[in-house]
C-alpha positions as CSV (number, residue, x, y, z in Angstrom):
1,M,0.0,-0.1,0.0
2,N,1.3,3.4,-0.9
3,A,-0.9,6.4,-0.8
4,A,-4.5,6.0,0.0
5,G,-6.5,3.7,-2.2
6,H,-3.4,2.5,-4.2
7,I,-3.7,-1.3,-3.7
8,H,-1.0,-3.9,-4.0
9,A,-1.8,-7.4,-4.3
10,T,-1.6,-9.3,-1.1
11,A,1.8,-10.9,-0.8
12,I,1.4,-14.6,-0.9
13,P,4.7,-16.4,-0.3
14,A,5.4,-19.3,-2.8
15,T,7.2,-21.2,-0.1
16,R,3.8,-21.9,1.7
17,I,2.2,-23.7,-1.2
18,R,0.4,-26.9,-0.3
19,N,-1.4,-29.3,-2.6
20,P,-5.3,-29.7,-1.6
21,P,-6.7,-32.7,-0.3
22,D,-7.9,-35.2,-2.8
23,N,-10.8,-36.8,-0.9
24,L,-13.7,-35.8,1.3
25,W,-12.2,-37.2,4.7
26,S,-9.1,-35.5,4.3
27,S,-10.7,-32.3,3.2
28,L,-12.6,-32.4,6.7
29,R,-9.2,-31.5,8.4
30,Y,-9.2,-28.2,6.7
31,L,-12.6,-26.9,7.8
32,G,-12.6,-23.9,10.0
33,P,-13.6,-20.4,8.5
34,G,-17.4,-21.5,8.2
35,L,-17.3,-22.8,11.8
36,I,-16.3,-19.4,13.0
37,L,-19.2,-18.0,10.8
38,S,-21.6,-20.5,12.5
39,A,-20.4,-19.3,15.9
40,A,-21.4,-15.7,14.7
41,I,-24.8,-16.7,13.1
42,V,-26.2,-19.1,15.9
43,G,-26.9,-16.3,18.4
44,S,-28.6,-13.1,18.0
45,G,-30.6,-14.1,15.0
46,E,-31.7,-17.5,16.3
47,L,-32.0,-16.8,20.1
48,I,-33.5,-13.3,19.8
49,A,-35.1,-12.5,16.4
50,T,-36.1,-16.1,15.2
51,T,-37.8,-17.1,18.5
52,A,-39.6,-13.7,18.8
53,L,-40.8,-14.2,15.1
54,G,-41.9,-17.7,16.0
55,A,-43.7,-16.5,19.0
56,K,-45.6,-13.8,17.0
57,A,-46.3,-15.6,13.7
58,G,-46.5,-19.3,14.8
59,F,-45.2,-21.8,12.2
60,A,-46.4,-19.5,9.4
61,L,-43.1,-18.0,8.5
62,L,-40.9,-21.2,8.7
63,W,-40.4,-21.0,5.1
64,M,-38.8,-17.6,5.2
65,I,-36.4,-18.5,7.9
66,L,-35.2,-21.7,6.2
67,F,-35.1,-19.7,2.7
68,G,-33.0,-17.1,4.4
69,C,-30.4,-19.6,5.6
70,L,-30.2,-21.5,2.2
71,V,-30.3,-18.6,-0.3
72,K,-27.4,-16.6,0.8
73,V,-24.7,-19.2,0.8
74,A,-24.0,-18.9,-3.0
75,V,-23.0,-15.3,-2.2
76,Q,-20.7,-16.5,0.4
77,L,-19.1,-19.1,-1.9
78,E,-18.4,-16.3,-4.5
79,Y,-16.6,-14.3,-1.8
80,G,-14.6,-17.3,-0.9
81,R,-13.8,-18.1,-4.5
82,N,-12.6,-14.5,-5.3
83,C,-10.3,-14.5,-2.2
84,I,-8.6,-17.8,-3.1
85,I,-8.1,-16.7,-6.7
86,H,-6.8,-13.1,-5.9
87,G,-5.6,-13.6,-2.4
88,Q,-7.3,-10.2,-1.2
89,P,-9.6,-9.3,1.8
90,T,-13.0,-8.0,1.0
91,Y,-12.7,-4.2,0.7
92,Q,-9.4,-4.5,-1.2
93,A,-11.1,-6.8,-3.6
94,W,-14.1,-4.3,-4.0
95,S,-11.7,-1.5,-4.9
96,R,-9.4,-3.6,-7.2
97,E,-10.6,-2.4,-10.5
98,G,-13.6,-0.6,-12.3
99,G,-16.5,1.5,-11.1
100,I,-16.7,4.9,-9.4
101,H,-13.9,5.5,-6.9
102,I,-13.6,8.3,-4.3
103,H,-10.2,9.1,-3.1
104,G,-9.1,5.9,-4.8
105,V,-11.6,3.8,-2.8
106,H,-14.6,2.1,-4.5
107,W,-17.8,3.9,-3.6
108,T,-19.4,0.7,-2.1
109,V,-16.6,0.8,0.7
110,F,-18.1,4.0,2.1
111,I,-21.6,2.2,2.1
112,A,-19.8,-0.5,4.2
113,L,-18.4,2.1,6.6
114,L,-21.9,3.3,7.3
115,Y,-22.8,-0.5,7.8
116,M,-19.9,-1.0,10.2
117,I,-21.0,2.0,12.3
118,S,-24.5,0.7,12.5
119,I,-23.3,-2.7,13.7
120,F,-21.8,-1.0,16.8
121,V,-25.5,-0.3,17.6
122,G,-26.8,-3.7,16.4
123,Q,-24.3,-5.9,18.1
124,A,-25.1,-3.9,21.4
125,G,-28.3,-6.1,21.7
126,V,-26.2,-9.3,21.7
127,L,-23.6,-8.2,24.0
128,G,-26.6,-6.8,26.4
129,G,-28.2,-10.0,26.2
130,A,-25.1,-11.9,27.3
131,A,-24.8,-9.3,30.2
132,Q,-28.5,-9.9,31.1
133,V,-27.8,-13.6,31.5
134,A,-24.7,-13.0,33.7
135,A,-26.7,-10.6,35.8
136,Y,-29.4,-13.3,36.3
137,A,-26.8,-15.8,37.5
138,F,-25.0,-13.3,39.8
139,P,-27.7,-10.6,40.8
140,Q,-25.4,-9.1,43.4
141,V,-23.4,-7.5,40.6
142,P,-25.4,-4.8,38.8
143,M,-26.3,-5.3,35.2
144,E,-24.3,-2.4,34.1
145,Q,-21.2,-3.8,35.6
146,W,-21.7,-6.9,33.8
147,V,-21.7,-4.9,30.4
148,I,-18.3,-3.7,31.2
149,I,-17.1,-7.1,32.4
150,V,-18.2,-8.6,29.1
151,V,-16.7,-5.8,27.1
152,L,-13.3,-6.5,28.9
153,V,-13.5,-10.0,28.4
154,L,-14.2,-9.7,24.8
155,G,-11.2,-7.5,24.2
156,S,-8.9,-9.8,26.2
157,L,-9.9,-12.8,24.0
158,V,-9.6,-11.0,20.6
159,F,-6.9,-8.6,20.7
160,H,-3.9,-11.0,19.9
161,G,-5.1,-11.0,16.4
162,K,-4.4,-14.7,15.8
163,Y,-6.7,-17.0,13.8
164,R,-6.5,-20.4,15.5
165,P,-7.7,-19.3,18.9
166,V,-10.7,-17.6,17.2
167,E,-11.5,-20.8,15.5
168,L,-11.2,-23.1,18.6
169,I,-13.1,-20.7,20.9
170,A,-15.9,-20.1,18.4
171,T,-16.3,-23.8,17.5
172,G,-16.3,-24.9,21.1
173,M,-18.8,-22.4,22.5
174,N,-21.5,-23.7,20.1
175,F,-21.6,-27.4,21.1
176,L,-23.4,-26.9,24.3
177,F,-26.3,-24.8,23.2
178,V,-26.6,-26.8,19.9
179,A,-27.1,-30.2,21.8
180,A,-29.6,-28.5,24.4
181,V,-31.8,-26.9,21.6
182,L,-31.9,-30.1,19.4
183,Y,-32.8,-32.1,22.4
184,C,-35.7,-29.6,23.3
185,V,-37.1,-29.8,19.6
186,I,-37.5,-33.6,20.3
187,A,-38.4,-33.5,24.0
188,V,-41.3,-30.8,23.3
189,Q,-43.3,-33.6,21.7
190,W,-43.8,-35.2,25.0
191,T,-45.3,-31.8,26.5
192,P,-48.5,-29.9,26.1
193,Y,-46.5,-27.9,23.5
194,A,-46.2,-30.7,21.1
195,Y,-46.5,-29.8,17.4
196,S,-47.7,-32.0,14.4
197,L,-46.6,-32.5,10.9
198,K,-49.6,-30.3,10.0
199,D,-48.3,-27.5,11.9
200,V,-44.8,-27.7,10.2
201,A,-46.5,-28.1,6.7
202,G,-48.4,-24.9,7.6
203,G,-45.1,-23.1,7.6
204,F,-44.7,-23.6,3.9
205,L,-47.7,-22.1,2.6
206,F,-45.8,-19.0,1.6
207,H,-48.1,-16.3,2.7
208,W,-46.9,-12.9,4.1
209,S,-48.7,-10.8,6.7
210,P,-48.1,-7.2,6.5
211,E,-47.9,-6.7,10.2
212,L,-45.3,-9.3,10.4
213,A,-43.0,-7.6,7.6
214,P,-40.6,-5.7,9.8
215,L,-39.8,-8.6,12.1
216,A,-39.8,-11.1,9.2
217,L,-37.4,-8.8,7.2
218,A,-35.2,-8.5,10.2
219,A,-35.1,-12.2,10.6
220,F,-34.2,-12.7,6.9
221,G,-31.3,-10.1,7.3
222,I,-29.8,-11.8,10.3
223,T,-30.6,-15.4,10.1
224,G,-28.3,-17.6,8.0
225,V,-25.1,-16.0,6.8
226,A,-25.7,-12.3,7.1
227,A,-24.0,-9.4,5.3
228,G,-21.4,-9.0,8.1
229,E,-20.5,-12.7,8.1
230,I,-20.2,-12.8,4.2
231,T,-17.9,-9.8,4.0
232,A,-15.9,-11.4,6.9
233,Y,-15.4,-14.7,5.3
234,P,-12.6,-13.8,3.1
235,Y,-10.5,-12.8,6.1
236,W,-10.9,-16.1,7.7
237,C,-10.2,-17.9,4.4
238,L,-6.9,-15.9,4.2
239,E,-5.9,-16.6,7.8
240,K,-6.8,-20.3,7.5
241,G,-4.5,-20.5,4.6
242,Y,-6.7,-21.4,1.5
243,A,-5.3,-18.6,-0.5
244,V,-1.8,-19.0,0.6
245,W,-1.6,-22.7,-0.1
246,T,-2.9,-22.0,-3.5
247,G,0.0,-19.8,-4.0
248,P,0.7,-16.7,-6.1
249,R,-1.8,-16.5,-9.2
250,D,0.1,-17.4,-12.3
251,H,-0.7,-18.9,-15.7
252,S,0.5,-22.3,-14.9
253,D,-1.8,-25.5,-15.0
254,E,-0.4,-26.3,-11.5
255,W,-1.8,-23.1,-10.0
256,A,-5.3,-23.6,-11.6
257,R,-5.2,-27.3,-10.2
258,R,-4.5,-26.1,-6.7
259,A,-7.0,-23.2,-6.9
260,R,-9.7,-25.6,-8.0
261,G,-8.8,-28.0,-5.1
262,W,-8.9,-25.3,-2.3
263,I,-12.1,-23.9,-3.8
264,R,-13.6,-27.4,-3.4
265,V,-12.3,-27.4,0.3
266,M,-13.8,-23.9,0.8
267,T,-17.1,-25.0,-0.7
268,L,-17.3,-27.9,1.6
269,D,-16.5,-25.6,4.6
270,A,-19.3,-23.2,3.7
271,L,-21.9,-26.1,3.1
272,V,-21.0,-27.7,6.5
273,S,-21.7,-24.4,8.3
274,M,-24.9,-24.0,6.3
275,V,-26.1,-27.3,7.5
276,V,-25.3,-26.4,11.0
277,Y,-26.9,-22.9,11.2
278,T,-30.0,-24.1,9.1
279,L,-30.7,-26.8,11.5
280,M,-30.2,-24.5,14.5
281,T,-32.1,-21.6,13.0
282,G,-35.1,-24.0,12.1
283,A,-35.0,-25.6,15.7
284,F,-35.2,-22.1,17.4
285,Y,-38.1,-21.0,15.3
286,V,-39.9,-24.3,15.9
287,L,-39.4,-23.9,19.7
288,G,-40.6,-20.2,19.5
289,A,-43.8,-21.2,17.5
290,A,-44.6,-24.1,19.6
291,V,-43.6,-23.0,23.1
292,L,-44.0,-19.1,23.1
293,R,-46.9,-18.9,20.9
294,G,-49.9,-18.1,23.1
295,Q,-47.6,-17.1,25.9
296,P,-47.9,-13.4,27.1
297,A,-46.1,-11.0,24.8
298,L,-42.3,-10.7,25.1
299,A,-41.6,-7.4,26.7
300,D,-38.4,-5.9,25.3
301,G,-35.8,-4.7,28.2
302,N,-33.4,-5.9,30.6
303,E,-35.6,-9.1,31.5
304,F,-35.9,-10.1,27.7
305,I,-33.6,-13.2,27.9
306,V,-35.3,-14.4,31.2
307,Q,-38.6,-14.4,29.3
308,L,-37.1,-16.4,26.7
309,S,-36.1,-19.2,29.1
310,V,-39.8,-20.4,28.9
311,L,-38.3,-22.2,26.0
312,F,-36.5,-24.5,28.2
313,T,-38.6,-24.4,31.4
314,G,-41.9,-25.1,29.3
315,I,-40.4,-28.3,28.1
316,L,-37.8,-29.5,30.8
317,G,-39.5,-27.9,33.9
318,E,-38.6,-25.0,36.0
319,G,-35.1,-26.7,36.9
320,A,-34.0,-26.1,33.4
321,R,-33.8,-22.4,33.7
322,D,-30.3,-22.3,34.9
323,I,-29.4,-24.7,32.1
324,F,-31.0,-22.4,29.6
325,M,-29.5,-19.4,31.0
326,L,-25.9,-21.0,30.8
327,C,-26.6,-22.0,27.2
328,A,-28.0,-18.6,26.3
329,F,-24.8,-16.9,27.6
330,T,-22.7,-19.3,25.5
331,V,-24.4,-18.7,22.4
332,L,-24.8,-14.9,22.7
333,F,-21.2,-14.6,23.9
334,S,-20.0,-16.7,21.0
335,T,-21.8,-14.4,18.6
336,V,-20.3,-11.2,19.8
337,F,-17.0,-12.7,20.2
338,S,-16.8,-13.9,16.7
339,N,-18.2,-10.5,15.2
340,T,-15.7,-8.8,17.4
341,A,-12.9,-10.8,15.7
342,G,-14.4,-10.4,12.3
343,F,-15.1,-6.6,12.4
344,S,-11.9,-5.8,13.8
345,R,-10.4,-7.2,10.7
346,L,-13.0,-5.4,8.5
347,W,-12.1,-2.1,10.1
348,T,-8.4,-2.8,9.6
349,D,-9.0,-3.6,5.9
350,Y,-10.6,-0.3,5.7
351,F,-7.8,1.6,7.3
352,G,-5.4,0.0,5.0
353,L,-7.5,1.1,2.0
354,R,-7.3,4.7,3.3
355,G,-3.6,4.4,3.7
356,W,-3.6,4.8,7.4
357,I,-1.9,1.5,8.0
358,D,0.3,-0.7,5.6
359,W,-1.9,-3.9,5.3
360,Q,1.1,-5.9,4.1
361,D,2.9,-5.0,7.3
362,E,2.0,-7.7,9.7
363,K,2.9,-5.8,12.9
364,Q,0.7,-2.8,11.8
365,R,-2.2,-5.1,10.8
366,R,-2.0,-6.9,14.2
367,F,-1.9,-3.6,16.0
368,S,-5.0,-2.3,14.2
369,I,-6.9,-5.6,15.1
370,S,-5.9,-5.3,18.6
371,L,-7.1,-1.7,18.9
372,M,-10.4,-2.5,17.3
373,A,-10.8,-5.6,19.5
374,W,-11.1,-3.2,22.4
375,I,-13.1,-0.4,20.6
376,F,-15.8,-2.6,18.9
377,P,-17.2,-4.0,22.1
378,A,-16.8,-0.9,24.1
379,F,-18.8,1.0,21.6
380,C,-21.4,-1.9,21.7
381,G,-21.6,-1.8,25.5
382,L,-22.1,1.9,25.4
383,A,-24.9,1.5,22.9
384,Y,-26.6,-1.1,25.0
385,L,-26.5,1.0,28.2
386,T,-27.9,3.8,26.3
387,V,-31.0,1.8,24.8
388,Q,-31.3,-1.3,26.9
389,K,-33.8,-3.0,24.5
390,P,-31.9,-6.1,23.0
391,L,-34.9,-7.0,20.7
392,L,-35.1,-3.5,19.3
393,L,-31.3,-3.4,18.7
394,V,-31.3,-6.9,17.0
395,K,-34.2,-6.0,14.8
396,F,-32.2,-2.9,13.8
397,M,-29.3,-4.9,13.0
398,G,-31.4,-7.4,11.0
399,I,-32.7,-4.6,9.1
400,C,-29.2,-3.0,8.3
401,N,-28.0,-6.5,7.2
402,A,-30.9,-6.8,4.7
403,L,-30.3,-3.5,3.2
404,F,-26.4,-4.0,3.2
405,L,-27.0,-7.2,1.4
406,I,-27.7,-5.3,-1.8
407,V,-24.2,-4.0,-1.9
408,V,-22.8,-7.3,-0.9
409,A,-24.7,-9.1,-3.7
410,Y,-23.7,-6.4,-6.4
411,Q,-20.0,-7.0,-5.5
412,A,-20.6,-10.7,-5.8
413,M,-21.9,-10.2,-9.3
414,R,-18.7,-8.1,-10.1
415,F,-16.6,-10.9,-8.7
416,R,-18.3,-13.5,-10.8
417,Y,-18.5,-11.6,-14.1
418,R,-15.6,-9.4,-14.2
419,Q,-12.9,-11.0,-11.9
420,T,-13.2,-14.7,-12.1
421,D,-10.2,-16.5,-13.8
422,P,-11.5,-18.0,-17.1
423,R,-9.9,-21.3,-16.0
424,L,-12.0,-21.6,-12.9
425,L,-15.6,-20.9,-14.2
426,P,-18.1,-22.5,-11.9
427,S,-20.8,-24.8,-13.1
428,R,-24.2,-23.9,-14.5
429,F,-26.0,-25.0,-11.2
430,Y,-23.6,-22.7,-9.3
431,D,-24.6,-19.8,-11.6
432,V,-28.3,-20.5,-11.2
433,A,-28.1,-20.6,-7.4
434,L,-26.1,-17.4,-7.3
435,W,-28.8,-15.8,-9.5
436,V,-31.6,-16.8,-7.4
437,S,-29.6,-15.7,-4.2
438,L,-29.0,-12.2,-5.8
439,F,-32.7,-11.8,-6.9
440,S,-33.9,-13.0,-3.5
441,I,-31.6,-10.3,-1.7
442,G,-32.8,-7.6,-4.1
443,Y,-36.4,-8.3,-3.8
444,L,-36.5,-8.4,0.1
445,A,-34.1,-5.5,0.3
446,V,-36.6,-3.5,-1.9
447,R,-39.5,-4.7,0.3
448,A,-37.7,-3.5,3.4
449,V,-37.2,-0.1,2.0
450,W,-40.8,0.1,0.9
C-alpha cells in the first residue's frame, strides 16, 4: 500500500504452497472459516429474532427462515472463490478495478463504512443479552457492571489478532447450546406444546402478513449468513490458509489445479456451516412457534432473555432455567466474540485502503486488529447501556443487514462476471443458485425499504 487507495496485491509467499486434499475425509481436516461464521450466526438471529418471530407468527413464516439460511450461501461462496483466486480481503477486492472511486476507494466501501458503524448499535443487543444472563446468574453485581465485564473479556480474547484461538473458541462455545436446543425440539413432543406435521406443513404456505413484515425482514437479514459474515468470510479464508496454500496467481496449470482443489475445500467448509446454522435456526423457530406462541407477549428490556427461558422451562421444567441461561450466555457470547474478531479485521482492511496503515505490514495489521478488538465491544456496550432493549437493537441490526446485502450481492456479481479467472469458471448449477440468491436479496431489500 502506498498512498490511500493504491492497492497492492496481497503478498502470498510461494514457499507455503500446499497441494489440496484429494478426498472428502482428508478435506474435513481443513474446515474452519465456516465454523467461525456458525458461531457468529447461531446467536442473535436465532435466540432473539427467530424465537420472537416464531412466538408472534406461529409456524407461518418457517419457510422464510429456512429460505433465508439457504439462499445466501451462494454469495458467501463467491466471496470465498474470489479470495482464493486473488488473495485479497473484501474491501481491497471491492476496490481492485472498475467502477466509481472516491479518493481511490470504490464507492461501495463507504456504504460498508456506514454499515460497520450501524453494527456498533446492532451488536449491542447481543452483548446486552449476554450481560443480562450474567446478571441473572449473579444478581449481586449490577447489570451495568456486567456489560463492562463482558466488554473487557471480549477485548482480552480477541486482541491478539491470531486465527487459531478464534476458530477453537468459536467452535467450542456452540456445542453445548446446539445439543440442548436439538434435545428440546425432540422433547417438546412429550409436553403440552407438542407440534404436528400439519403445523410444520403450515409453515410452507408461502404467505406474508403485512404486520409481520418488519420482524420477518429483520429475521431474513440476520438469520443464516448475514452481510457482515459474508464480508468477513474472506479474512478467515486468508488466515486459515486457503489462498496462501494456493500460491501466487500465475498462468500455470499447477496453480489452476491447486486453486480448484482449495475452492472445493472452501465450498465444503461453507456447506457444512450452512447445514449447522440452518438446523439451529429451524430448531429455534419451531421452539418459538410451539412453546412461546400463546404466551404473554415478550417485553423488550433487561428481562428479555429471562422471558425466553420459557423455551426450556416449558419443556424440561423450572429446573431447566439455569441450564437455559448458561446455554444462552454461551451462544450470545460466541456471537459477539466472533463478530468482534471479524469486524476488527473489516475495520483494519478499511484503514489499509485509506492508507492509514500498511496492510502488508503484519505488525501494523495486528496492532489495528488489537485496537479494534477493544473499541468494537466498548462502543457496543455503550450503545446497550443507552438503549437497553435487546430485541429492538437486534431488529435494527437485521434490517441493516438486509439493506447492506444489496451492496454485498452487487459485489458478488462483479466478482463472478468481471474478476473470475477463465480457467476456474463455476458450473451452471452454481450460477443459477447465485442468481436466485441475488434476486431474492434484491427483492426483499426493496420490500424492506418500501
